[in-house]
C-alpha positions as CSV (number, residue, x, y, z in Angstrom):
1,M,-10.9,-4.2,9.2
2,E,-12.8,-7.6,7.6
3,A,-10.0,-9.9,6.5
4,E,-11.3,-11.5,3.7
5,Y,-10.1,-15.3,4.5
6,Q,-11.1,-17.8,7.5
7,A,-10.1,-18.4,10.6
8,G,-7.6,-20.8,10.5
9,E,-6.4,-19.9,6.6
10,S,-3.1,-18.5,5.7
11,D,-3.5,-14.4,4.7
12,P,-2.9,-14.5,1.0
13,M,-1.4,-11.1,1.0
14,K,1.1,-11.9,4.1
15,T,4.6,-13.4,3.0
16,D,6.5,-16.4,4.8
17,L,9.1,-13.5,6.8
18,E,5.6,-11.8,8.0
19,E,4.4,-14.7,9.7
20,E,7.3,-16.1,11.0
21,A,7.5,-12.3,12.1
22,E,4.2,-12.8,13.5
23,E,5.2,-16.1,15.4
24,R,7.8,-15.1,17.3
25,V,6.2,-11.7,18.7
26,E,3.5,-14.5,19.4
27,Q,6.5,-16.1,21.2
28,G,7.5,-13.1,23.1
29,E,10.4,-13.0,21.0
30,Q,12.0,-9.2,20.4
31,I,12.9,-9.5,16.7
32,E,16.6,-7.5,16.0
33,D,18.3,-6.4,12.5
34,D,21.8,-5.6,14.1
35,E,22.7,-4.7,10.3
36,E,19.4,-2.0,10.3
37,E,19.6,-1.2,13.2
38,Q,23.7,0.0,13.4
39,E,23.0,1.5,9.8
40,A,19.7,3.7,11.3
41,G,21.9,4.5,14.3
42,E,24.1,5.8,11.3
43,D,21.8,7.9,9.9
44,F,20.0,9.1,12.3
45,E,23.5,10.8,13.5
46,D,23.7,13.1,10.4
47,I,19.5,14.0,10.9
48,D,20.7,17.2,10.4
49,K,22.6,17.9,8.3
50,P,21.4,18.7,4.9
51,H,22.3,15.3,3.3
52,G,19.9,13.6,6.4
53,T,17.5,12.6,4.6
54,A,19.6,11.4,1.5
55,L,20.8,8.8,3.8
56,L,17.5,7.9,5.1
57,G,15.6,7.6,1.6
58,L,13.4,10.4,1.8
59,T,13.2,12.8,-0.6
60,P,12.6,16.2,1.3
61,V,8.5,16.2,0.6
62,D,8.7,12.6,1.9
63,K,8.8,13.0,6.3
64,V,8.9,9.8,8.5
65,P,5.6,8.4,9.7
66,I,4.1,8.8,13.4
67,T,4.0,5.0,14.1
68,G,1.5,3.0,16.8
69,C,-1.8,5.2,16.4
70,H,-3.5,2.1,17.6
71,N,-1.8,1.8,20.9
72,G,-2.9,5.7,22.2
73,T,-0.1,7.6,20.1
74,S,-2.2,10.8,19.0
75,C,-2.1,11.6,14.8
76,P,-1.8,15.3,14.0
77,Q,-4.2,17.5,13.2
78,G,-5.6,16.6,9.5
79,E,-4.1,12.9,9.6
80,S,-6.0,9.5,10.6
81,C,-4.2,5.9,11.9
82,I,-4.4,4.0,9.0
83,V,-3.9,0.0,10.8
84,S,-2.9,-2.7,9.1
85,Y,-5.9,-5.9,8.8
86,N,-4.3,-8.1,11.5
87,G,-3.9,-4.9,13.8
88,T,0.6,-5.0,14.3
89,W,0.9,-2.1,12.8
90,S,-0.2,0.8,12.1
91,Q,0.5,5.0,11.1
92,C,-0.7,8.2,11.5
93,F,-1.9,9.0,7.4
94,S,-3.3,12.3,5.5
95,C,-6.6,11.4,3.6
96,S,-6.7,14.1,2.1
97,K,-7.6,14.4,-1.7
98,A,-5.0,16.7,-2.2
99,T,-2.1,14.0,-0.8
100,F,-3.7,10.8,-1.1
101,G,-3.1,9.8,-4.4
102,Q,1.6,10.4,-4.4
103,E,1.1,9.6,-0.2
104,C,-1.3,5.8,-1.1
105,Q,1.5,4.7,-3.4
106,K,4.6,4.9,-1.2
107,L,2.7,2.1,0.9
108,D,3.3,-1.5,1.2
109,D,0.2,-4.0,0.1
110,V,-0.8,-4.0,3.9
111,L,-0.7,-0.5,4.5
112,R,-2.3,0.9,1.4
113,Y,-5.8,-1.3,1.2
114,A,-5.7,-0.1,5.1
115,A,-5.4,3.8,3.9
116,V,-7.7,3.0,0.9
117,R,-10.5,1.5,3.4
118,T,-9.5,4.2,5.9
119,C,-9.9,6.7,3.4
120,K,-12.2,5.8,0.7
121,Q,-10.6,6.3,-1.7
122,T,-9.0,4.4,-4.5
123,C,-5.5,4.2,-4.7
124,L,-4.4,4.6,-8.5
125,D,-1.2,4.4,-10.6
126,T,0.4,1.7,-8.4
127,G,1.5,-0.6,-11.0
128,G,4.4,-1.3,-11.8
129,R,6.0,-1.4,-8.6
130,T,3.5,-3.9,-6.7
131,A,-0.5,-5.3,-7.4
132,G,-2.7,-2.4,-7.8
133,C,-5.4,-4.6,-6.3
134,F,-6.2,-7.8,-5.2
135,N,-10.3,-7.7,-4.8
136,K,-12.9,-5.4,-5.4
137,N,-12.7,-4.4,-1.6
138,W,-9.4,-2.0,-2.9
139,C,-11.4,-0.3,-5.6
140,F,-14.4,2.4,-5.0
141,K,-16.5,3.4,-7.5
142,P,-16.0,4.5,-10.7
143,Y,-12.9,1.4,-10.5
144,R,-12.6,-2.1,-10.8
145,C,-10.7,-4.4,-9.4
146,I,-9.1,-5.8,-12.7
147,V,-7.1,-9.0,-11.9
148,D,-5.0,-10.9,-14.4
149,R,-4.3,-14.3,-12.0
150,E,-1.9,-15.1,-14.6
151,A,0.0,-12.3,-14.3
152,H,-0.5,-11.6,-10.7
153,W,-1.9,-8.4,-10.9
154,G,-4.0,-6.1,-10.8
155,Q,-5.2,-2.7,-10.8
156,C,-8.2,-0.9,-10.2
157,I,-9.4,0.5,-13.5
158,S,-12.7,3.0,-14.6
159,C,-14.6,1.9,-17.5
160,H,-15.1,5.5,-18.5
161,S,-11.6,6.1,-17.7
162,K,-10.3,8.4,-21.1
163,K,-7.0,8.5,-19.8
164,F,-6.3,4.2,-19.3
165,W,-8.1,3.6,-22.7
166,E,-6.7,6.6,-24.6
167,N,-3.1,6.4,-23.0
168,Y,-1.9,3.9,-20.1
169,C,-4.4,0.9,-21.4
170,Y,-1.6,0.1,-24.5
171,K,1.4,-0.2,-21.0
172,A,-0.7,-2.8,-19.2
173,P,0.3,-6.0,-19.3
174,E,-1.7,-8.6,-22.2
175,G,-4.0,-10.1,-19.3
176,L,-5.0,-7.0,-17.9
177,R,-5.6,-5.4,-20.7
178,K,-8.0,-8.6,-22.3
179,I,-9.7,-8.6,-19.0
180,A,-10.2,-4.9,-18.7
181,S,-11.8,-5.2,-22.4
182,R,-13.8,-8.3,-21.4
183,T,-15.4,-6.3,-18.4
184,C,-15.5,-2.8,-20.4
185,H,-17.0,-3.6,-23.4
186,R,-13.9,-1.6,-24.7
187,R,-10.8,-1.5,-26.5
188,C,-7.7,0.1,-26.2
189,R,-7.6,3.7,-29.3
């Protein structure tokens, strides 16, 4: 995957904590979080019990992802390996049209971008918990990435979407709504 920033520049999606962790990995340090490991260990002891998945924060339809597929781990049939653009993380992910729309929303920005680019599908309805897009590379036609930089909000929107213009438009942040109206030459109904 091609990065959208130039060499030597800081990645615009990377947080300070991610940059610090990356530097520690490059220096050969083991990154550990004792509290998280301890909690995870306690959760895995009960994994076979009915409440085990609830302790992990998983609903019955969620699954634990298979990770490290860019380092030789095989993905199950029907899943593709999505790799973060900096190459430090990968996991198996289904590009099926039946599941992509629900599963892509659960990914963080970095992996959601990897899924979008690998599966060549637009991840919709991500607003509310995180930005849906940051630039045109996040959306495939007929969708466009509409970004309100002031509100730090972006969303893939189709200028011809009845669902957006008749139902969601009024709920969208005001700045995004104005930019979408100007870009698409439409108004909320």
